[in-house]
C-alpha positions as CSV (number, residue, x, y, z in Angstrom):
1,V,61.9,-19.4,-35.2
2,R,65.6,-19.0,-34.6
3,L,66.9,-17.6,-31.3
4,V,70.6,-17.2,-30.7
5,E,71.9,-16.4,-27.2
6,S,75.3,-15.0,-26.3
7,G,77.0,-13.2,-23.4
8,G,77.5,-16.0,-20.9
9,G,80.8,-16.6,-19.2
10,S,82.6,-17.1,-15.9
11,V,82.4,-14.4,-13.3
12,Q,83.1,-14.0,-9.6
13,A,80.3,-13.6,-7.1
14,G,79.1,-10.0,-7.0
15,G,79.8,-9.5,-10.7
16,S,77.5,-8.7,-13.6
17,L,76.7,-10.2,-17.0
18,R,74.5,-9.1,-19.9
19,L,73.0,-11.9,-21.9
20,S,71.7,-11.3,-25.4
21,C,69.2,-13.1,-27.6
22,L,69.0,-12.3,-31.3
23,S,65.8,-13.1,-33.1
24,A,66.3,-13.7,-36.8
25,S,62.6,-12.8,-37.3
26,R,61.5,-9.2,-36.9
27,Y,57.9,-10.4,-36.6
28,V,58.8,-12.8,-33.7
29,Y,60.8,-10.1,-31.9
30,S,58.1,-7.5,-32.1
31,R,54.9,-9.6,-31.8
32,Y,55.9,-12.5,-29.6
33,C,56.3,-12.8,-25.9
34,M,60.0,-13.4,-25.1
35,G,61.8,-14.5,-22.0
36,W,64.8,-16.0,-20.2
37,F,64.9,-19.3,-18.5
38,R,67.7,-21.2,-16.8
39,Q,68.6,-24.7,-15.9
40,A,71.2,-25.8,-13.4
41,P,72.6,-29.4,-13.5
42,G,70.2,-31.8,-12.0
43,K,67.4,-29.2,-11.7
44,E,64.4,-28.3,-13.8
45,R,64.3,-25.4,-16.1
46,E,62.9,-22.3,-14.4
47,G,61.7,-19.0,-15.6
48,V,63.9,-15.9,-14.9
49,A,62.1,-13.0,-16.6
50,I,59.6,-12.4,-19.5
51,I,58.5,-9.5,-21.5
52,D,55.4,-9.4,-23.6
53,A,54.8,-7.6,-26.9
54,D,53.3,-4.6,-25.1
55,G,56.3,-4.3,-22.8
56,G,54.8,-5.9,-19.8
57,I,57.5,-7.5,-17.6
58,S,57.6,-10.2,-15.0
59,Y,60.6,-11.4,-12.9
60,A,61.1,-14.5,-10.8
61,D,61.5,-13.7,-7.1
62,F,65.1,-14.9,-7.0
63,V,66.2,-12.2,-9.5
64,K,63.9,-9.3,-8.5
65,G,66.1,-6.2,-7.9
66,R,69.1,-7.8,-9.5
67,A,68.0,-8.4,-13.1
68,T,66.6,-6.2,-15.9
69,I,65.0,-7.6,-19.1
70,S,65.0,-5.3,-22.1
71,K,64.7,-5.1,-25.8
72,D,66.7,-3.2,-28.5
73,N,64.2,-2.7,-31.3
74,A,66.9,-1.6,-33.7
75,K,68.8,-4.8,-33.3
76,N,66.0,-7.4,-32.8
77,T,67.8,-8.3,-29.6
78,L,66.5,-9.3,-26.2
79,Y,68.8,-8.7,-23.2
80,L,69.0,-9.9,-19.6
81,Q,71.3,-7.8,-17.3
82,I,72.0,-9.6,-14.1
83,N,73.9,-7.9,-11.3
84,S,75.2,-9.1,-7.9
85,L,75.6,-12.6,-9.3
86,K,75.6,-15.5,-6.8
87,P,77.1,-19.0,-7.2
88,E,73.5,-20.3,-7.2
89,D,72.9,-18.3,-10.4
90,T,75.2,-20.8,-12.2
91,A,73.2,-22.4,-15.0
92,M,72.6,-22.6,-18.7
93,Y,70.5,-19.6,-19.7
94,Y,68.0,-20.0,-22.5
95,C,66.1,-17.5,-24.5
96,A,62.5,-18.4,-25.4
97,A,59.6,-17.1,-27.4
98,D,55.9,-17.7,-27.7
99,P,53.0,-16.0,-29.5
100,S,51.5,-15.1,-26.2
101,C,52.1,-15.0,-22.5
102,D,50.5,-13.6,-19.3
103,V,53.0,-11.6,-17.3
104,A,50.5,-11.5,-14.4
105,A,50.3,-15.3,-14.1
106,P,52.5,-17.3,-11.7
107,G,55.6,-18.6,-13.4
108,P,56.7,-18.3,-16.1
109,L,56.7,-22.0,-16.9
110,E,58.8,-23.8,-19.4
111,T,55.6,-25.3,-20.9
112,D,54.3,-21.8,-21.7
113,F,56.9,-21.2,-24.4
114,E,57.2,-23.0,-27.7
115,Y,60.5,-21.8,-29.2
116,W,63.9,-22.0,-27.6
117,G,67.5,-21.1,-28.3
118,Q,70.5,-23.3,-27.6
119,G,71.5,-21.6,-24.4
120,T,74.5,-19.8,-23.0
121,Q,76.4,-20.9,-19.9
122,V,76.8,-18.7,-16.9
123,T,79.2,-19.8,-14.2
124,V,79.6,-17.8,-11.0
125,S,82.4,-18.7,-8.6
126,S,82.6,-17.8,-5.0
């Protein structure tokens, strides 16, 4: 399962970014649960948002109201739009996929996902 992230960069606080994750497999894109995680230096990887195969969505509390996870079926691409970026959003952002997930469960947890991309860096300056 190959996942390729893009769209990271350096922005000022208050700005926006749209991260993309391309899945090389149409099957994975359409049948798997997919999500975004992030990891800041010295911190554990934490879930940001996930979307299951039926379109069910879950967001971490720290991005609720600021982020939108979505999929473009024609492009096999998962997106994460983050607005009102804060310096504490600075992290490496990873795309992940797994055959199943529960959007109603607390988390998501890193251990819930089997497949990972290489990450894209987001840096927010004050």
